[in-house]
N, C-alpha and C positions, 0 to 999 in steps of 0.2 A: 425413542430415537436410538438407533444403534449405528455403529460404524458401517460403512458401505459393505454389504455382504457379497463376497466374491465366490462363495461356494456354490451358489445356485447357477452359475454360468458354466458353459462347457469348458473343460480344461484347456488352457492356452498352450500354444506351442512352447517348446523348451529349447534353450541353446544346446549345441552339440556338447557331448561329454568327452573330455580328453584327459590325458595324464597331466600332472602338475607342470612338467617341463614345457609341454606344448602351450598350456594355459599361460605360463609366465612369459614365454617368448612372444605371444601375441599381445599380452598386456604391455610388454616392454616397447613394442612397436607403437602402441597407442600412446604410451607415456611421452614419446617424442613429440607427438602432436599436441598433447596436453601442455607440455612445457612451452611449445611455440605459442599456444593460445594464451598462456599466462604472460609470456613476454610481450605479446601484442596488446593484451589488456594493460600492462604496465606502460606501454608506449602511448596508448590512447589516453590513459590517465595523465601522462606527462604533457600531452597536447592540451588536455583539458585545463591543466594548471597554467597554461600559457594563453588561454583565451583572454580577450579584452573584457571589460565589464561596463555596466551601464548604471548610472546613479539613480537611486530611488529617493522619493521624498521620505526622509526618516520620520516625519511626523504623521505618516498615514495611520489612520485610526483603526485599532482592533478592539474587540470586546474581550475582557477577561472576567474571571469570577468576581473580582472586586470592582469591576466597572471598566470604563474606557482606558486604553493604554495605547502606546505608539509602536510602530514597527521597531524603532530603536529599543524600546523597553523590552521587547521580546527576546533580544540577545542575552538578557540577564547578565550584562556586563562582559560577556565573552566576545571574542573577536569574530566568530563565525556563527551563522544560524542556518540550520537545515529545516525547511518547513515542508510538511506534507499537506497538500490541499485536499481535504477530505470532502467527498461528495455527500451532501446532506439533503434529504427530502423533507422540507418543513411540513409539519402537521401529519406526518405519517408514523405509524407504529413501528416498533423495533423490527418486526419481521419483514418490513418493506424497506428497510434502510440498505445502503449500498453493500452488496456482498463482497465486491472486490476490495473496497476500502477496508472492510472488516478483516479480510484476509491479511492484508499487508500491515495494518495497524496492530493486529494481534501478534505479529512477530517482532515488534519493537519492544524490547524489555530493558535490559541494563543500559543505562545512559552514561555511567561514570567514565567509560573509556572515551566516549565522545567529549565529555567535559574535560578530561585530562589533556585533550589535544586542543582545547580552547573552542570547542564547537557546542552549541546548544541545539537540541532537537525539539521541535514543537509541532503540534497539529494546528493547522489553520482551517477550521471548519467553514465551509463555504456558505452554508445556511440557505442555499437556493440552488436550483439548477436551471438549465435552459428552458424547462417547461414550467417552472414554478418561480415566479418573480414577484417582488414587492412584499414578501413576507417580513413581518416585524423582526428586526435583527435580534432583539433581546429575547423574544419568545422562542425563536428557532434555536438560538444559542443555548437557552436553558434546557430545551429538549435534548440537544446534543450532549450537554453535560450529564444529563441523566443516562444517556446511552453510554457515555464513557464510564460512568460509575457502574452500570449494569454489566459492562464487559470487564470491569476490573482493571482498566488502564489507569496509569498514574502520570503519564507524560504531560507537560504543559499543553493546555488545550484552549485555544482562542477562537473567536469568530472573526473571520476576515470579511464578513458581509459589508460593513460600513465602507470599505475601501477596495472591494473586490475588483472593480473595473480597472483601477489604477495598478493594483498588485499583479493582475494577470493580463495586462495590456497586450493585445495582439494574439491572445490565446483563447481557447474555447472555454468560456465561463461555464462552470458546472462539471467539467471533466477533471479527473484527478491529475495532480501535478506534483512533482518533487522539485523544489527550488532551493538553491544555495545562495546565501548572502554573505557579504563581508562588511565589517564595520571599521571605519577609519576615524577615530574620534567620534564626533557626532554625525558623521556622514555615513550613509548606507548605500551599498552597491549590490546589484544582482550579478552573480558570476557564472551561473549555470542553471539550466532547468531541463527536465525531461518528463515524459509521460508514457503511458501504455507500457510496453515491456521494459522500458528503461527503469520503471519503478521496481522491477525485480531486484534492484540493489538492496531493498529492504527485506528480501525474502530469504528463508532458509528451507522451507518445505519443498518448493519446486527444485531448488538447487540440490537437495539431498535426493529427491526422486530421480533427477537427471543422472545420478550415479548408479541407480539400480537397473536391473536387466530389462524391466518393463517400462521404465521411464515414467512420464506423466500419464501415459495411456490416453493421450488426446489424438484426435484424428489428423492433425497437421503434422505430427511427428513422422519422421522417416524411420520406420521400424520394419523388421523382417515380417514376411508373410506368416500369419497365424498368431502374431503378438496381440494381446488384448487391447481393445479400444473401448474404454468405458465411457468416454466423454466425446460425443459428437460435437461438431461446430455449433449447432443450434441448442445444445443442452446447457442448462444453468449449472456449470461445474463448481460453483462456489456455494451452492445451496444444498441443504438436505431437508426433505419433508417441508419445503416451503419457506425455510428460514436460512439466513447466512449460517453456515455450518457451525461456526464457533459459538453461536448463541446457545446451542443445546446444552453444553456442559455448564453454562451459567444458570440456566433454568433448572437443571438437575441439582445444582448446588443450592437452590431455593431463592435465588435472586429474582427481584421483580423487574420485569421489562416494561413497566408502565412509564411512559415518557411524558404523560400529560397531553398527548395528542388526541385528536378527534378523527383523523383520517381513517377510512376503512377500505379505500380502493387500492388499486395497484399503482405503485409509484411509477411515474413516467420520467423521461429524460434518459441521457446516455448511461449505459452500464459500464462497469470497470473492466471489461474483458473483450 
């Protein structure tokens, strides 16, 4: 497996070449819009901080490496909890696990800055999706732990399967979600949740690509005529040679992707993009 080869494609169009002063003048115009965008983002965050909240059952059961624990336990004593609900396909091998969740989880690294602000980050692995129901929670959780180890992730990792309906009440079970919680003593409240492109808050790859001249190279983007479009709407943009792209470097490093699963078919259920 190699990185996506762009040399075999026809040469894409290029931006106009201008002198430094002209370039800087147009960049300065764009900077005005960027600053307005930043200020609007700050205003939205301010409104988010003023949302009401809904109380959750602090005793909702999760599964952890040492056995059952509660939603309250997952805070690890901190005031806030940010939980990513990972789509998991029970009984399926690593190559058939969620490519979108793999993208976003792969970009979560250093947690100390969150901890310094009193926030815990954890993955709540769903252990089922809308097409696969009734799977044994411990078995599917153990599979997901082996996937976490294969990928080299070290964030707290729990199974939400025992309480999934209560945790995601009113939302699509099996779809990825990012949910924020607040603890007040022994009481737990949900303060915010998002899904789909809202989960890009975890991302840096697409954010960095958005700064480049060719962007994400996806069909939905508004780009000049002749700009490369490598990813059509129906393409699996998070996979390379049949696997979530980030898995290849782990295999190249000699890690085993054996999850103890027996499934060989194509995983079904919603995808993360």
